Backbone and ligand atoms as CSV (ligand in chain L), in Angstrom:
chain,resi,resn,atom,element,x,y,z
A,1,UNK,N,N,14.578,19.456,-31.713
A,1,UNK,CA,C,15.749,19.027,-31.154
A,1,UNK,C,C,15.625,18.108,-30.018
A,2,UNK,N,N,16.458,17.141,-30.277
A,2,UNK,CA,C,16.181,15.909,-29.106
A,2,UNK,C,C,16.754,16.480,-27.610
A,3,UNK,N,N,16.027,15.723,-26.875
A,3,UNK,CA,C,15.921,16.529,-25.335
A,3,UNK,C,C,16.014,15.123,-24.394
A,4,UNK,N,N,17.001,15.084,-23.184
A,4,UNK,CA,C,16.698,14.288,-22.270
A,4,UNK,C,C,16.699,14.709,-20.819
A,5,UNK,N,N,16.269,13.846,-19.822
A,5,UNK,CA,C,16.102,14.390,-18.682
A,5,UNK,C,C,17.197,13.414,-17.777
A,6,UNK,N,N,18.127,14.193,-16.945
A,6,UNK,CA,C,18.830,13.816,-16.331
A,6,UNK,C,C,18.620,14.212,-14.500
A,7,UNK,N,N,18.716,13.226,-13.886
A,7,UNK,CA,C,18.613,13.495,-12.330
A,7,UNK,C,C,19.854,13.134,-11.773
A,8,UNK,N,N,20.523,14.103,-11.187
A,8,UNK,CA,C,21.661,13.936,-10.057
A,8,UNK,C,C,20.876,13.683,-8.733
A,9,UNK,N,N,21.198,12.258,-8.290
A,9,UNK,CA,C,20.684,11.426,-7.380
A,9,UNK,C,C,21.019,12.148,-5.771
A,10,UNK,N,N,20.210,11.834,-5.004
A,10,UNK,CA,C,20.373,12.466,-3.685
A,10,UNK,C,C,21.770,12.368,-2.927
A,11,UNK,N,N,22.366,11.153,-3.200
A,11,UNK,CA,C,23.788,11.136,-2.575
A,11,UNK,C,C,24.847,12.069,-3.226
A,12,UNK,N,N,24.695,12.051,-4.453
A,12,UNK,CA,C,25.574,12.702,-5.364
A,12,UNK,C,C,25.403,14.352,-4.953
A,13,UNK,N,N,24.262,14.794,-4.797
A,13,UNK,CA,C,24.010,16.158,-4.422
A,13,UNK,C,C,24.453,16.380,-3.035
A,14,UNK,N,N,24.107,15.567,-2.201
A,14,UNK,CA,C,24.786,15.610,-0.585
A,14,UNK,C,C,25.972,15.740,-0.596
A,15,UNK,N,N,26.879,14.775,-1.644
A,15,UNK,CA,C,28.413,14.878,-1.577
A,15,UNK,C,C,28.887,16.168,-2.398
A,16,UNK,N,N,28.018,17.193,-2.752
A,16,UNK,CA,C,28.407,18.211,-3.368
A,16,UNK,C,C,29.124,17.982,-4.805
A,17,UNK,N,N,28.509,17.128,-5.309
A,17,UNK,CA,C,28.972,16.669,-6.960
A,17,UNK,C,C,28.384,17.271,-8.175
A,18,UNK,N,N,27.424,18.156,-7.751
A,18,UNK,CA,C,26.722,18.763,-8.812
A,18,UNK,C,C,27.534,19.324,-9.666
A,19,UNK,N,N,28.499,20.273,-9.429
A,19,UNK,CA,C,29.239,21.010,-10.383
A,19,UNK,C,C,30.013,20.348,-11.037
A,20,UNK,N,N,30.890,19.125,-10.504
A,20,UNK,CA,C,31.718,18.303,-11.596
A,20,UNK,C,C,30.772,17.629,-12.315
A,21,UNK,N,N,29.611,16.924,-11.928
A,21,UNK,CA,C,28.904,16.275,-12.970
A,21,UNK,C,C,28.272,17.279,-14.010
A,22,UNK,N,N,27.712,18.343,-13.784
A,22,UNK,CA,C,27.563,19.401,-14.880
A,22,UNK,C,C,28.590,19.500,-15.663
A,23,UNK,N,N,29.856,19.712,-15.150
A,23,UNK,CA,C,30.917,19.982,-16.277
A,23,UNK,C,C,31.073,18.898,-17.127
A,24,UNK,N,N,31.150,17.649,-16.799
A,24,UNK,CA,C,31.327,16.454,-17.552
A,24,UNK,C,C,30.392,16.663,-18.632
A,25,UNK,N,N,29.172,16.754,-18.401
A,25,UNK,CA,C,28.026,17.040,-19.694
A,25,UNK,C,C,28.463,18.258,-20.565
A,26,UNK,N,N,28.928,19.251,-19.877
A,26,UNK,CA,C,29.341,20.386,-20.669
A,26,UNK,C,C,30.579,20.324,-21.443
A,27,UNK,N,N,31.584,19.548,-20.865
A,27,UNK,CA,C,32.781,18.980,-21.429
A,27,UNK,C,C,32.587,18.366,-22.750
A,28,UNK,N,N,31.558,17.585,-22.532
A,28,UNK,CA,C,31.047,16.722,-23.926
A,28,UNK,C,C,30.080,17.560,-24.972
A,29,UNK,N,N,30.351,18.884,-24.880
A,29,UNK,CA,C,29.341,19.653,-25.814
A,29,UNK,C,C,28.165,19.564,-25.734
A,30,UNK,N,N,27.467,18.963,-24.328
A,30,UNK,CA,C,26.073,19.201,-24.555
A,30,UNK,C,C,25.513,20.243,-23.663
A,31,UNK,N,N,24.304,20.699,-24.221
A,31,UNK,CA,C,23.764,21.992,-23.779
A,31,UNK,C,C,22.888,21.553,-22.548
A,32,UNK,N,N,23.017,22.352,-21.327
A,32,UNK,CA,C,21.815,22.244,-20.302
A,32,UNK,C,C,20.856,23.431,-20.405
A,33,UNK,N,N,19.926,22.941,-20.844
A,33,UNK,CA,C,18.813,24.081,-21.030
A,33,UNK,C,C,17.793,24.307,-19.771
A,34,UNK,N,N,17.997,23.694,-18.940
A,34,UNK,CA,C,17.222,23.883,-17.628
A,34,UNK,C,C,17.731,23.022,-16.463
A,35,UNK,N,N,17.909,23.559,-15.210
A,35,UNK,CA,C,18.490,22.878,-14.084
A,35,UNK,C,C,17.468,23.487,-12.920
A,36,UNK,N,N,17.147,22.487,-12.106
A,36,UNK,CA,C,16.318,22.664,-10.860
A,36,UNK,C,C,16.756,21.884,-9.888
A,37,UNK,N,N,16.907,22.271,-8.479
A,37,UNK,CA,C,17.164,21.607,-7.349
A,37,UNK,C,C,15.684,21.399,-6.747
A,38,UNK,N,N,15.309,20.032,-6.264
A,38,UNK,CA,C,14.041,20.032,-5.582
A,38,UNK,C,C,13.912,18.805,-4.929
A,39,UNK,N,N,13.217,18.746,-3.943
A,39,UNK,CA,C,12.941,17.630,-3.310
A,39,UNK,C,C,11.720,16.625,-4.074
A,40,UNK,N,N,12.144,15.527,-4.517
A,40,UNK,CA,C,11.272,14.977,-5.252
A,40,UNK,C,C,10.026,14.447,-4.568
A,41,UNK,N,N,8.818,14.505,-5.123
A,41,UNK,CA,C,7.577,13.804,-4.270
A,41,UNK,C,C,7.490,12.243,-4.817
A,42,UNK,N,N,6.802,11.532,-3.902
A,42,UNK,CA,C,6.838,10.122,-4.189
A,42,UNK,C,C,6.102,9.923,-5.289
A,43,UNK,N,N,4.896,10.762,-5.468
A,43,UNK,CA,C,4.064,10.883,-6.685
A,43,UNK,C,C,4.550,10.734,-8.071
A,44,UNK,N,N,5.598,11.772,-8.059
A,44,UNK,CA,C,6.158,12.229,-9.384
A,44,UNK,C,C,7.256,10.803,-9.606
A,45,UNK,N,N,7.918,10.456,-8.588
A,45,UNK,CA,C,8.868,9.237,-8.644
A,45,UNK,C,C,8.187,7.948,-8.960
A,46,UNK,N,N,6.838,7.648,-8.384
A,46,UNK,CA,C,6.329,6.523,-8.852
A,46,UNK,C,C,5.801,6.516,-10.221
A,47,UNK,N,N,5.588,7.792,-10.892
A,47,UNK,CA,C,5.346,7.701,-12.240
A,47,UNK,C,C,6.712,7.653,-13.181
A,48,UNK,N,N,7.715,8.158,-12.504
A,48,UNK,CA,C,9.122,8.341,-13.265
A,48,UNK,C,C,9.417,6.671,-13.289
A,49,UNK,N,N,9.227,5.994,-12.661
A,49,UNK,CA,C,9.799,4.714,-12.361
A,49,UNK,C,C,8.844,3.577,-12.522
A,50,UNK,N,N,7.553,3.972,-13.177
A,50,UNK,CA,C,6.572,3.155,-13.351
A,50,UNK,C,C,6.878,1.775,-13.982
A,51,UNK,N,N,7.838,1.711,-14.697
A,51,UNK,CA,C,8.331,0.504,-15.702
A,51,UNK,C,C,8.628,-0.522,-14.726
A,52,UNK,N,N,9.233,0.117,-13.508
A,52,UNK,CA,C,9.665,-0.888,-12.564
A,52,UNK,C,C,8.630,-1.340,-11.205
A,53,UNK,N,N,7.552,-0.801,-11.245
A,53,UNK,CA,C,6.684,-1.016,-10.400
A,53,UNK,C,C,6.327,-2.637,-10.101
A,54,UNK,N,N,6.327,-3.128,-9.008
A,54,UNK,CA,C,6.147,-4.518,-8.696
A,54,UNK,C,C,7.783,-5.047,-8.451
A,55,UNK,N,N,8.721,-4.586,-8.983
A,55,UNK,CA,C,9.971,-5.149,-8.763
A,55,UNK,C,C,10.493,-4.845,-7.156
A,56,UNK,N,N,11.288,-5.678,-6.830
A,56,UNK,CA,C,11.759,-5.906,-5.397
A,56,UNK,C,C,12.270,-4.771,-5.047
A,57,UNK,N,N,13.095,-3.928,-5.932
A,57,UNK,CA,C,13.857,-2.634,-5.545
A,57,UNK,C,C,12.872,-1.405,-5.500
A,58,UNK,N,N,11.783,-1.476,-6.093
A,58,UNK,CA,C,10.830,-0.350,-6.249
A,58,UNK,C,C,10.739,0.654,-5.028
A,59,UNK,N,N,10.076,0.008,-4.048
A,59,UNK,CA,C,9.658,0.823,-3.028
A,59,UNK,C,C,11.120,1.497,-2.210
A,60,UNK,N,N,12.224,0.838,-2.340
A,60,UNK,CA,C,13.419,1.451,-1.592
A,60,UNK,C,C,13.765,2.450,-2.528
A,61,UNK,N,N,13.811,2.186,-3.947
A,61,UNK,CA,C,14.281,3.114,-4.639
A,61,UNK,C,C,13.436,4.703,-4.721
A,62,UNK,N,N,12.230,4.292,-4.434
A,62,UNK,CA,C,11.363,5.574,-4.529
A,62,UNK,C,C,11.551,6.399,-2.995
A,63,UNK,N,N,12.019,5.431,-2.156
A,63,UNK,CA,C,12.435,6.052,-0.700
A,63,UNK,C,C,13.655,6.914,-1.006
A,64,UNK,N,N,14.587,6.107,-1.531
A,64,UNK,CA,C,15.938,6.728,-1.597
A,64,UNK,C,C,15.926,8.172,-2.515
A,65,UNK,N,N,15.282,8.034,-3.591
A,65,UNK,CA,C,15.065,9.243,-4.496
A,65,UNK,C,C,14.273,10.361,-3.757
A,66,UNK,N,N,13.364,10.153,-2.571
A,66,UNK,CA,C,12.803,11.341,-2.098
A,66,UNK,C,C,13.373,11.418,-0.557
A,67,UNK,N,N,14.469,11.074,-0.476
A,67,UNK,CA,C,15.352,11.040,0.962
A,67,UNK,C,C,15.785,12.577,1.071
A,68,UNK,N,N,16.484,12.975,0.024
A,68,UNK,CA,C,16.825,14.372,0.046
A,68,UNK,C,C,16.764,14.983,-1.104
A,69,UNK,N,N,17.136,16.305,-1.378
A,69,UNK,CA,C,17.033,16.826,-2.821
A,69,UNK,C,C,17.930,16.298,-4.040
A,70,UNK,N,N,17.291,16.349,-5.097
A,70,UNK,CA,C,17.953,15.933,-6.270
A,70,UNK,C,C,18.322,17.231,-7.129
A,71,UNK,N,N,18.881,17.163,-8.326
A,71,UNK,CA,C,19.008,17.991,-9.377
A,71,UNK,C,C,18.693,17.532,-10.520
A,72,UNK,N,N,17.492,18.369,-11.132
A,72,UNK,CA,C,16.852,17.597,-12.428
A,72,UNK,C,C,17.482,18.680,-13.325
A,73,UNK,N,N,17.961,18.041,-14.499
A,73,UNK,CA,C,18.600,18.716,-15.693
A,73,UNK,C,C,17.859,18.372,-16.965
A,74,UNK,N,N,17.717,19.399,-17.696
A,74,UNK,CA,C,17.242,18.982,-19.072
A,74,UNK,C,C,18.196,19.354,-20.002
A,75,UNK,N,N,18.734,18.191,-20.854
A,75,UNK,CA,C,19.564,18.730,-21.996
A,75,UNK,C,C,19.361,18.579,-23.227
A,76,UNK,N,N,19.779,19.003,-24.216
A,76,UNK,CA,C,19.241,19.337,-25.432
A,76,UNK,C,C,20.507,19.269,-26.574
A,77,UNK,N,N,20.167,18.345,-27.709
A,77,UNK,CA,C,21.199,18.213,-28.762
A,77,UNK,C,C,20.842,17.056,-29.531
A,78,UNK,N,N,21.754,17.062,-30.581
A,78,UNK,CA,C,21.654,15.800,-31.378
A,78,UNK,C,C,22.066,14.604,-30.550
A,79,UNK,N,N,21.244,13.348,-30.926
A,79,UNK,CA,C,21.612,12.149,-30.245
A,79,UNK,C,C,21.889,12.219,-28.604
A,80,UNK,N,N,21.364,13.492,-27.920
A,80,UNK,CA,C,21.563,13.682,-26.697
A,80,UNK,C,C,21.338,12.324,-25.609
A,81,UNK,N,N,20.415,11.663,-26.060
A,81,UNK,CA,C,19.642,10.587,-24.980
A,81,UNK,C,C,20.855,9.558,-24.909
A,82,UNK,N,N,21.432,9.254,-26.141
A,82,UNK,CA,C,22.371,7.974,-26.186
A,82,UNK,C,C,23.561,8.568,-25.785
A,83,UNK,N,N,24.020,9.786,-26.077
A,83,UNK,CA,C,25.225,10.385,-25.554
A,83,UNK,C,C,25.433,10.462,-24.003
A,84,UNK,N,N,24.216,10.766,-23.346
A,84,UNK,CA,C,24.128,10.929,-21.886
A,84,UNK,C,C,24.168,9.407,-21.252
A,85,UNK,N,N,23.406,8.533,-21.888
A,85,UNK,CA,C,23.348,7.267,-21.372
A,85,UNK,C,C,24.972,6.680,-21.317
A,86,UNK,N,N,25.669,7.028,-22.282
A,86,UNK,CA,C,27.089,6.590,-22.670
A,86,UNK,C,C,28.043,7.257,-21.628
A,87,UNK,N,N,27.835,8.540,-21.342
A,87,UNK,CA,C,28.432,9.336,-20.317
A,87,UNK,C,C,28.197,8.946,-18.956
A,88,UNK,N,N,26.680,8.527,-18.872
A,88,UNK,CA,C,26.647,8.097,-17.433
A,88,UNK,C,C,27.314,6.526,-16.883
A,89,UNK,N,N,27.156,5.828,-17.866
A,89,UNK,CA,C,27.599,4.325,-17.674
A,89,UNK,C,C,26.577,3.442,-17.362
A,90,UNK,N,N,27.125,2.202,-17.038
A,90,UNK,CA,C,26.369,1.120,-16.458
A,90,UNK,C,C,25.537,1.409,-15.283
A,91,UNK,N,N,24.288,0.740,-15.384
A,91,UNK,CA,C,23.479,0.943,-14.157
A,91,UNK,C,C,24.189,0.623,-12.848
A,92,UNK,N,N,24.973,-0.510,-12.971
A,92,UNK,CA,C,25.636,-0.916,-11.598
A,92,UNK,C,C,27.097,-0.485,-11.833
A,93,UNK,N,N,27.368,0.620,-10.703
A,93,UNK,CA,C,28.761,1.290,-10.975
A,93,UNK,C,C,29.885,0.379,-10.861
A,94,UNK,N,N,29.906,-1.002,-10.305
A,94,UNK,CA,C,30.867,-1.933,-10.325
A,94,UNK,C,C,31.041,-2.476,-11.944
A,95,UNK,N,N,30.163,-2.171,-12.884
A,95,UNK,CA,C,30.212,-2.803,-14.115
A,95,UNK,C,C,30.493,-1.475,-15.225
A,96,UNK,N,N,30.673,-0.156,-14.799
A,96,UNK,CA,C,30.509,0.895,-15.521
A,96,UNK,C,C,31.947,1.036,-15.824
A,97,UNK,N,N,32.199,1.558,-17.139
A,97,UNK,CA,C,33.543,1.556,-17.675
A,97,UNK,C,C,34.330,2.855,-17.020
A,98,UNK,N,N,35.649,2.730,-17.029
A,98,UNK,CA,C,36.260,3.901,-16.635
A,98,UNK,C,C,36.126,5.105,-17.243
A,99,UNK,N,N,35.838,6.353,-16.481
A,99,UNK,CA,C,35.677,7.707,-17.054
A,99,UNK,C,C,34.073,7.872,-17.285
A,100,UNK,N,N,33.287,6.827,-16.657
A,100,UNK,CA,C,31.984,7.192,-16.629
A,100,UNK,C,C,31.636,7.811,-15.558
A,101,UNK,N,N,30.566,8.469,-15.321
A,101,UNK,CA,C,29.841,9.415,-14.100
A,101,UNK,C,C,29.838,8.175,-13.078
A,102,UNK,N,N,28.962,7.092,-13.654
A,102,UNK,CA,C,28.749,6.094,-12.482
A,102,UNK,C,C,29.995,5.331,-11.977
A,103,UNK,N,N,31.055,5.285,-12.810
A,103,UNK,CA,C,32.265,4.650,-12.409
A,103,UNK,C,C,32.740,5.567,-11.546
A,104,UNK,N,N,33.008,6.858,-11.674
A,104,UNK,CA,C,33.630,7.824,-10.889
A,104,UNK,C,C,32.909,7.992,-9.581
A,105,UNK,N,N,31.665,8.027,-9.543
A,105,UNK,CA,C,30.893,8.687,-8.474
A,105,UNK,C,C,29.656,7.804,-7.799
A,106,UNK,N,N,29.471,6.482,-8.598
A,106,UNK,CA,C,28.305,5.853,-8.066
A,106,UNK,C,C,28.976,5.019,-7.124
A,107,UNK,N,N,27.794,4.849,-5.957
A,107,UNK,CA,C,28.234,3.883,-4.734
A,107,UNK,C,C,27.683,2.576,-4.682
A,108,UNK,N,N,26.465,2.527,-5.293
A,108,UNK,CA,C,25.952,1.206,-5.096
A,108,UNK,C,C,24.827,1.203,-6.510
A,109,UNK,N,N,24.285,0.081,-6.731
A,109,UNK,CA,C,23.428,0.000,-8.231
A,109,UNK,C,C,22.076,1.088,-7.706
A,110,UNK,N,N,21.719,1.161,-6.551
A,110,UNK,CA,C,20.739,1.994,-6.464
A,110,UNK,C,C,21.035,3.642,-6.511
A,111,UNK,N,N,22.307,3.809,-5.568
A,111,UNK,CA,C,22.886,5.130,-5.307
A,111,UNK,C,C,23.843,5.328,-6.330
A,112,UNK,N,N,23.392,5.229,-7.788
A,112,UNK,CA,C,24.487,5.328,-8.747
A,112,UNK,C,C,24.609,6.668,-9.441
A,113,UNK,N,N,24.334,7.816,-8.684
A,113,UNK,CA,C,24.824,9.119,-9.027
A,113,UNK,C,C,23.799,9.982,-10.085
A,114,UNK,N,N,23.587,9.297,-11.049
A,114,UNK,CA,C,22.574,9.919,-12.036
A,114,UNK,C,C,21.655,8.838,-12.666
A,115,UNK,N,N,20.640,9.527,-13.164
A,115,UNK,CA,C,19.680,8.949,-14.027
A,115,UNK,C,C,19.611,9.609,-15.353
A,116,UNK,N,N,19.486,8.855,-16.509
A,116,UNK,CA,C,19.374,9.527,-17.760
A,116,UNK,C,C,18.411,8.646,-18.529
A,117,UNK,N,N,17.343,9.476,-19.365
A,117,UNK,CA,C,16.330,8.865,-20.029
A,117,UNK,C,C,16.793,7.766,-20.897
A,118,UNK,N,N,15.996,6.726,-21.060
A,118,UNK,CA,C,16.656,5.708,-21.890
A,118,UNK,C,C,16.419,5.583,-23.419
A,119,UNK,N,N,15.317,6.520,-23.730
A,119,UNK,CA,C,14.930,6.763,-25.257
A,119,UNK,C,C,14.278,8.089,-25.446
A,120,UNK,N,N,13.990,8.400,-26.410
A,120,UNK,CA,C,13.610,9.746,-27.081
A,120,UNK,C,C,12.006,9.831,-26.289
A,121,UNK,N,N,11.486,8.565,-26.521
A,121,UNK,CA,C,10.164,8.496,-26.013
A,121,UNK,C,C,10.094,8.604,-24.472
A,122,UNK,N,N,10.940,8.049,-23.791
A,122,UNK,CA,C,11.042,7.961,-22.331
A,122,UNK,C,C,11.521,9.321,-21.902
A,123,UNK,N,N,12.051,9.966,-22.462
A,123,UNK,CA,C,12.543,11.437,-22.158
A,123,UNK,C,C,11.344,12.348,-22.302
A,124,UNK,N,N,10.612,12.216,-23.498
A,124,UNK,CA,C,9.335,13.208,-23.495
A,124,UNK,C,C,8.336,12.937,-22.505
A,125,UNK,N,N,8.186,11.582,-22.215
A,125,UNK,CA,C,7.348,11.149,-20.923
A,125,UNK,C,C,7.743,11.657,-19.399
A,126,UNK,N,N,9.126,11.486,-19.324
A,126,UNK,CA,C,9.767,11.920,-18.067
A,126,UNK,C,C,9.603,13.358,-17.766
A,127,UNK,N,N,9.939,14.304,-19.028
A,127,UNK,CA,C,9.832,15.831,-18.992
A,127,UNK,C,C,8.420,16.263,-18.568
A,128,UNK,N,N,7.600,15.528,-19.172
A,128,UNK,CA,C,5.921,15.727,-18.906
A,128,UNK,C,C,5.600,15.513,-17.215
A,129,UNK,N,N,6.173,14.342,-17.032
A,129,UNK,CA,C,6.099,13.970,-15.489
A,129,UNK,C,C,6.735,15.010,-14.319
A,130,UNK,N,N,7.714,15.480,-14.643
A,130,UNK,CA,C,8.615,16.353,-13.819
A,130,UNK,C,C,8.114,18.023,-14.003
A,131,UNK,N,N,7.583,18.291,-15.155
A,131,UNK,CA,C,7.457,19.663,-15.617
A,131,UNK,C,C,7.046,20.509,-14.636
A,132,UNK,N,N,6.074,20.385,-13.810
A,132,UNK,CA,C,5.486,21.068,-12.841
A,132,UNK,C,C,6.466,21.399,-11.618
A,133,UNK,N,N,7.042,19.956,-11.242
A,133,UNK,CA,C,7.835,20.076,-10.046
A,133,UNK,C,C,9.189,20.963,-10.293
A,134,UNK,N,N,9.518,20.901,-11.374
A,134,UNK,CA,C,10.761,21.400,-11.731
A,134,UNK,C,C,10.692,22.821,-12.507
A,135,UNK,N,N,9.507,23.502,-12.821
A,135,UNK,CA,C,9.195,24.649,-13.329
A,135,UNK,C,C,9.780,24.876,-14.749
A,136,UNK,N,N,9.590,23.681,-15.440
A,136,UNK,CA,C,9.831,24.045,-16.820
A,136,UNK,C,C,9.062,24.290,-17.551
A,137,UNK,N,N,9.042,25.331,-18.236
A,137,UNK,CA,C,8.041,25.951,-19.117
A,137,UNK,C,C,8.043,25.871,-20.482
A,138,UNK,N,N,9.303,25.641,-21.145
A,138,UNK,CA,C,9.502,25.882,-22.575
A,138,UNK,C,C,9.206,24.652,-23.364
L,1,UDP,N1,N,17.767,0.048,-9.474
L,1,UDP,C1,C,18.108,-0.592,-8.110
L,1,UDP,N2,N,18.158,-1.992,-8.233
L,1,UDP,C2,C,18.313,-2.940,-9.197
L,1,UDP,C3,C,18.107,-2.248,-10.466
L,1,UDP,C4,C,17.835,-0.980,-10.784
L,1,UDP,O1,O,17.933,0.026,-7.293
L,1,UDP,O2,O,18.543,-3.940,-9.174
L,1,UDP,C5,C,17.480,1.234,-9.487
L,1,UDP,C6,C,18.861,2.083,-10.094
L,1,UDP,O3,O,18.972,3.239,-9.232
L,1,UDP,C7,C,18.497,2.363,-11.318
L,1,UDP,C8,C,17.092,2.379,-11.493
L,1,UDP,O4,O,16.556,1.738,-10.574
L,1,UDP,O5,O,19.231,3.770,-11.910
L,1,UDP,C9,C,16.571,2.460,-12.905
L,1,UDP,O6,O,16.716,1.136,-13.299
L,1,UDP,P1,P,17.108,0.905,-14.867
L,1,UDP,O7,O,17.509,-0.345,-15.104
L,1,UDP,O8,O,16.149,1.530,-15.607
L,1,UDP,O9,O,18.554,1.457,-14.939
L,1,UDP,P2,P,19.096,2.923,-15.641
L,1,UDP,O10,O,18.447,3.384,-16.677
L,1,UDP,O11,O,18.949,3.837,-14.426
L,1,UDP,O12,O,20.661,2.513,-15.795
């Protein structure tokens, strides 16, 4: 069964939006098979965002993502990668469609409330990167 990795980003956790965001996924009939709140390490974040290494926003993004705790979710289901990307909305909250999580809760292109893996392959890679930190054993 397909899986994806979601991160509820630091500003959304600080604003106590965790319950609302989880409800949106569940209301869309997605299954949360794991949830873990944690302060992300720079080591894990640098691996997670490796594709963006060298870009001007990389250092700031790693700094932001490790500034306070995140909630990492693993969701499972048919087509879950694409469905979550659609529910999350465009990277830039100003371009996100109404009804999406980033439209409702995103503040800036960096603090855009949630991360969702972009492909099945990326999801598998990200789950492996986060596995120890979030104590995901299955
Ligand atoms: N990001 C940023 N500035 C940019 C582009 C991206 O801070 O100009 C951050 C943003 O938090 C985004 C993350 O980098 O969620 C990963 O970027 P990507 O293009 O992979 O977007 P996503 O898959 O998260 O929509």
